Structure formats: C-alpha cells, structure tokens
C-alpha positions as CSV (number, residue, x, y, z in Angstrom):
1,M,-19.8,33.9,-0.7
2,T,-19.0,34.7,-4.3
3,E,-17.9,32.1,-6.9
4,L,-14.5,33.7,-7.0
5,Q,-14.1,33.3,-3.2
6,T,-15.3,29.7,-3.4
7,A,-12.8,29.0,-6.2
8,S,-10.0,30.5,-4.2
9,M,-10.7,28.1,-1.4
10,V,-10.4,25.0,-3.6
11,K,-7.2,23.2,-2.8
12,P,-4.8,22.8,-5.7
13,W,-4.8,19.0,-5.4
14,A,-8.5,18.6,-5.2
15,E,-9.0,17.7,-8.9
16,L,-5.7,15.8,-9.3
17,E,-5.0,12.1,-9.0
18,G,-2.0,9.8,-8.5
19,R,1.5,11.3,-8.6
20,D,0.3,14.8,-9.6
21,R,-2.0,14.9,-6.5
22,H,0.7,13.7,-4.2
23,A,3.2,16.2,-5.6
24,A,0.8,19.1,-5.1
25,C,-0.1,18.0,-1.6
26,M,3.6,17.7,-0.7
27,L,4.5,21.1,-2.0
28,A,1.5,22.6,-0.1
29,A,2.5,20.7,3.0
30,R,6.0,22.2,2.7
31,D,4.4,25.6,2.9
32,G,2.7,24.7,6.2
33,D,-0.7,23.5,4.9
34,K,-1.7,20.8,7.4
35,E,-4.7,19.8,5.3
36,A,-2.4,18.9,2.5
37,F,-0.3,16.6,4.7
38,D,-3.5,15.0,6.0
39,A,-4.5,14.4,2.4
40,L,-1.2,12.6,1.8
41,V,-1.7,10.4,4.9
42,T,-5.3,9.6,3.8
43,D,-4.2,8.7,0.3
44,L,-1.0,6.8,1.0
45,A,-1.6,5.3,4.5
46,P,-3.0,2.0,3.0
47,L,0.2,1.7,0.9
48,V,2.5,2.2,3.8
49,W,0.5,-0.2,6.0
50,H,0.5,-3.0,3.4
51,V,4.3,-2.6,2.8
52,A,4.8,-2.9,6.6
53,R,2.6,-5.9,7.0
54,G,3.9,-7.5,3.8
55,S,7.4,-7.3,5.4
56,G,6.3,-9.9,8.0
57,L,5.5,-7.6,10.9
58,D,2.7,-8.2,13.3
59,R,0.0,-5.6,13.6
60,T,1.5,-3.8,16.7
61,T,5.0,-3.6,15.2
62,A,3.6,-2.6,11.8
63,E,1.7,0.3,13.5
64,D,4.9,1.5,15.1
65,V,6.8,1.3,11.8
66,V,4.0,3.2,10.0
67,Q,4.1,6.0,12.6
68,T,7.9,6.2,12.3
69,V,7.6,6.5,8.5
70,W,5.2,9.4,8.6
71,L,7.3,11.2,11.2
72,A,10.3,10.7,8.9
73,L,8.4,12.2,6.0
74,L,7.6,15.3,8.2
75,K,11.2,15.6,9.1
76,H,12.5,15.2,5.5
77,L,9.6,17.1,3.8
78,H,11.9,19.9,2.6
79,R,14.7,17.6,1.6
80,L,12.8,15.4,-0.9
81,T,13.9,16.7,-4.3
82,E,11.2,14.9,-6.4
83,P,7.7,15.3,-5.1
84,R,6.3,13.0,-7.8
85,A,8.4,10.2,-6.5
86,L,6.8,10.3,-3.0
87,A,5.1,6.9,-3.2
88,G,8.4,5.3,-4.1
89,W,10.1,7.0,-1.2
90,L,7.4,5.8,1.2
91,I,7.7,2.2,0.0
92,T,11.5,2.2,0.3
93,T,11.5,3.9,3.7
94,T,8.9,1.5,5.1
95,R,10.7,-1.5,3.9
96,R,14.0,-0.3,5.4
97,E,12.4,0.6,8.7
98,A,10.7,-2.8,8.8
99,Y,14.0,-4.5,8.1
100,R,15.7,-2.5,10.8
101,V,13.0,-3.4,13.3
102,Q,13.2,-7.1,12.4
103,H,16.9,-7.2,12.9
104,R,16.9,-5.2,16.0
105,S,14.8,-7.9,17.7
106,N,17.8,-10.3,17.3
107,G,15.4,-13.0,16.4
108,T,13.5,-14.5,13.5
109,V,10.3,-12.6,12.8
110,E,7.6,-15.0,11.8
111,L,5.7,-14.0,8.7
112,S,2.2,-13.0,9.7
113,Q,-0.8,-14.4,7.9
114,E,-2.3,-11.7,5.6
115,M,-5.8,-11.0,6.8
116,A,-8.6,-10.0,4.4
117,E,-10.2,-6.9,5.6
118,R,-14.0,-7.5,5.7
119,T,-16.7,-5.2,6.8
120,P,-19.5,-7.1,8.5
121,T,-22.9,-6.7,6.9
122,T,-26.3,-7.5,8.3
123,D,-28.0,-8.5,5.0
124,L,-26.1,-11.7,4.4
125,S,-27.6,-15.0,5.5
126,P,-25.4,-17.4,7.5
127,E,-25.1,-19.6,4.5
128,H,-23.7,-16.7,2.4
129,E,-21.3,-15.8,5.2
130,V,-20.0,-19.4,5.3
131,L,-19.5,-19.5,1.6
132,R,-17.8,-16.1,1.6
133,T,-15.5,-17.2,4.5
134,E,-14.6,-20.4,2.7
135,R,-13.9,-18.5,-0.6
136,D,-11.7,-16.0,1.3
137,R,-9.9,-18.9,3.0
138,Q,-9.2,-20.6,-0.3
139,L,-8.0,-17.3,-1.9
140,W,-5.6,-16.4,0.9
141,S,-4.4,-20.1,1.0
142,A,-3.6,-19.8,-2.7
143,F,-2.0,-16.4,-2.3
144,H,0.4,-17.7,0.3
145,K,1.5,-20.5,-2.0
146,L,2.8,-17.9,-4.5
147,S,6.5,-16.9,-4.4
148,Q,7.4,-14.1,-2.0
149,R,8.2,-12.0,-5.0
150,C,4.7,-12.4,-6.4
151,Q,3.1,-11.8,-3.1
152,E,4.9,-8.5,-2.6
153,L,4.3,-7.4,-6.2
154,L,0.6,-8.1,-6.0
155,R,0.3,-6.3,-2.7
156,L,2.0,-3.2,-3.9
157,T,0.3,-2.9,-7.3
158,V,-3.1,-3.4,-5.8
159,I,-2.6,-0.7,-3.2
160,A,-0.4,1.7,-5.2
161,G,-2.4,1.4,-8.4
162,R,-1.2,1.5,-12.1
163,A,-0.1,5.1,-11.8
164,E,2.5,4.1,-9.3
165,Y,4.1,1.2,-11.2
166,R,7.3,3.1,-11.5
167,A,7.5,3.4,-7.7
168,V,6.7,-0.3,-7.3
169,A,9.5,-1.1,-9.8
170,E,12.0,1.0,-7.8
171,A,10.9,-0.6,-4.5
172,L,11.3,-4.1,-5.9
173,H,14.4,-3.3,-8.0
174,M,12.7,-4.4,-11.2
175,P,12.5,-2.7,-14.7
176,H,9.4,-0.5,-14.9
177,G,8.3,-2.3,-18.1
178,S,8.3,-5.7,-16.5
179,I,5.8,-4.9,-13.7
180,G,2.7,-5.3,-15.8
181,P,3.7,-8.7,-17.5
182,T,5.1,-10.0,-14.2
183,R,1.9,-9.1,-12.4
184,G,-0.1,-10.8,-15.1
185,R,1.9,-14.0,-14.6
186,C,1.5,-13.8,-10.8
187,L,-2.3,-13.4,-11.2
188,N,-2.4,-16.4,-13.6
189,N,-0.5,-18.5,-11.0
190,L,-2.9,-17.3,-8.3
191,R,-5.9,-18.2,-10.4
192,S,-4.5,-21.7,-11.1
193,L,-3.7,-22.3,-7.4
194,Y,-7.1,-21.0,-6.4
195,D,-8.9,-23.2,-8.9
196,G,-6.9,-26.2,-7.7
197,D,-7.8,-25.5,-4.1
198,S,-11.5,-25.0,-4.8
199,G,-11.7,-28.1,-6.9
200,S,-12.7,-26.2,-10.1
C-alpha cells in the first residue's frame, strides 16, 4: 500500500480534538460513515452518562436515558445546524430526558450516591486498599456536601473538559466567562470540606 493510499484512508477527525473533532465526526456520520458515529459515542458517552447519573437516576434508568439520547442524535443528525455545539446539545437533551423520566414515574426520585469508578489492581497491599477506600469515602462525602450547583458544575467540567466550557455554560444557564471562576470556588470548597473530614 502506497503512502498516498494510506493517507487517503486516514479519517478527517483522526488528528483533531474537542469541538473540531466532534464536528468532523458528525459531518462524516451524516454522510453515512458508521465509524464516525462510533467515534462520537466513544468520545462523548462518558459525558452523557455522567449527566444522566448526575440528574439523580439509578444505574438502570440512566442506561435507558443514555440509549434514548443516542437514538435521538441518530434521528436528528441532519437537523442539527451547528456541529460544533454537539456536546451542548447532548448535555441539554440528556437533562431533559432525565427530567421527563423522573416525572413520568409520578414519584420522587431519590438522588443516587455517586460512585467512584475504580479498577481493581493486584499490586496493592490490603493496607493500601483500606487507605484508598477511606480516602475515596472522605472525598465523596465532601463532594455530596457541596451545593447541587457545584456538584453538577464539577461533574460536567471534569468530563467535558476545558474545550467544552461553553457547552457546560449553556447547559447550566451560566455566562461562559463565569464557569472557570465558579469551578475554582467549588474546588476550594471541596478542598476545605475534604480537609475538615479527614482531620487535616
């Protein structure tokens, strides 16, 4: 295979990041490129999942909401006028679907405890595992003492990344320029709560 042939096989989004990558994938997906849509799902699934779980849904219900959101994207792929705003569209759509599901149940949905995703390792001693578990417990305990606004802001900015602050601002109905400073204050509050819980 020649270098020219190899270059022609390189996907247009392969070297891109953030909004540019998502826009390129979305445009390619509109043209029927399944690999492009799969790349979008791979990149943005964690964002959709955390928005769903952050809305207070249990794991099973959140999985249903996530699936509904991706199906909605497929259905509306050709109607979205701004490919670079895809992350914001996903955040908003997920929150609306979560709200719809919660109110359809005609009951109060209990907020689920956010779980820290941990990959088990075999090289840690039981003592290290106990210390890590206790550290995580203290961190999540402090996190849940934050205001709901701070919790949601931190979830979205961690998952979406700095490149998607505008999408986060749209989802939370906040000025774009206030996301960074507000996030800083939330992190400072979290640090203070964590230090107080750990006795530092």
